[in-house]
C-alpha positions in Angstrom: 1.8 14.3 9.2 -1.4 14.2 7.1 -1.4 13.9 3.3 -2.4 17.0 1.3 -6.1 17.0 0.4 -6.5 20.5 -1.1 -5.0 21.9 -4.3 -2.8 24.2 -2.1 -0.9 21.1 -0.8 -2.4 21.4 2.6 -5.6 20.1 4.3 -8.3 21.5 6.6 -8.5 18.6 9.0 -10.8 17.8 11.9 -11.2 14.7 14.1 -14.5 13.0 14.7 -15.0 10.4 17.5 -17.0 7.5 16.0 -19.6 6.0 18.3 -22.3 3.5 17.4 -25.1 5.7 18.9 -24.6 8.4 16.2 -23.4 11.0 18.7 -20.1 11.9 17.2 -18.2 14.7 18.9 -15.7 16.5 16.7 -12.9 19.0 16.9 -12.8 22.4 15.3 -11.3 22.5 11.8 -7.6 23.4 11.6 -7.3 25.4 8.4 -4.4 25.0 5.9 -2.2 22.5 7.7 -1.0 18.9 7.3 0.2 18.8 10.9 -2.8 19.8 13.1 -2.6 20.1 16.9 -5.8 20.1 18.8 -6.0 21.7 22.3 -9.5 20.5 22.9 -11.2 18.3 25.4 -14.0 16.0 24.2 -16.0 14.0 26.7 -18.0 11.0 25.7 -19.6 8.1 27.4 -18.2 4.6 27.0 -20.1 1.8 28.7 -18.3 -1.5 29.1 -20.5 -4.4 30.2 -19.2 -6.1 33.4 -18.9 -9.5 31.7 -16.7 -8.0 28.9 -12.9 -7.7 29.3 -11.1 -4.7 27.9 -9.5 -7.0 25.3 -12.9 -7.9 23.9 -14.2 -4.3 23.8 -14.2 -2.6 20.4 -11.7 0.3 19.9 -12.5 4.0 20.2 -12.2 5.2 16.6 -11.0 8.7 15.8 -11.7 9.5 12.1 -9.9 12.4 10.4 -11.6 14.3 7.6 -10.7 17.2 5.4 -13.3 19.9 5.6 -14.2 21.5 2.2 -16.2 24.4 3.8 -15.1 27.8 2.6 -16.3 31.3 2.8 -17.9 31.0 -0.6 -19.4 27.6 -0.4 -20.5 25.2 2.4 -19.9 21.7 1.0 -21.6 19.0 3.1 -19.2 16.4 1.8 -16.0 15.9 3.9 -13.1 13.9 2.6 -12.0 10.9 4.7 -8.2 11.1 5.4 -7.5 8.4 8.0 -8.1 7.1 11.5 -6.6 6.2 14.8 -8.0 3.1 16.6 -7.5 3.3 20.3 -7.7 -0.2 21.9 -8.7 0.3 25.5 -6.8 -2.7 26.7 -3.5 -1.2 25.5 -3.9 2.0 27.5 -6.0 1.0 30.5 -6.0 -1.7 33.2 -9.3 -3.4 34.2 -9.1 -1.7 37.6 -9.4 1.8 35.9 -13.0 1.0 35.1 -15.6 2.2 37.6 -19.0 0.4 37.6 -18.7 -0.4 33.9 -17.6 3.1 32.8 -14.2 4.8 32.4 -13.8 7.8 34.6 -11.1 9.8 32.7 -9.2 8.7 29.6 -6.5 10.9 28.3 -5.6 10.4 24.6 -2.0 11.2 24.1 0.5 10.3 21.4 -2.0 8.9 18.9 -1.0 8.5 15.3 -3.3 8.3 12.3 -3.4 5.1 10.1 -5.1 4.4 6.9 -4.9 0.6 7.0 -8.5 0.3 8.2 -11.3 1.2 5.7 -13.8 3.8 6.5 -17.1 2.3 7.8 
């Protein structure tokens, strides 16, 4: 469960997939909830050099933000709430990589942690 970020005791969370290339796909905002469920599919490209093992590859980072957009004002500043770091070596085997790229990677059962500072 996410902590409340709004004065109502709830949040308006969305998840953004952090990537070094600045292409950062995100989910839709879930309004007025501390326990969002996203039924969305986000595809993004992960290239793993052939000389790098999965244990050496950096994690996929899912950042959670509270959206402050409302009908009356569109604030450009979102509040950071937490993140999940998905270490590929914990959910994949080296043989699941096809020519340096991962074909399909389902993210299931992820939890959010706040022990890693926002970049």
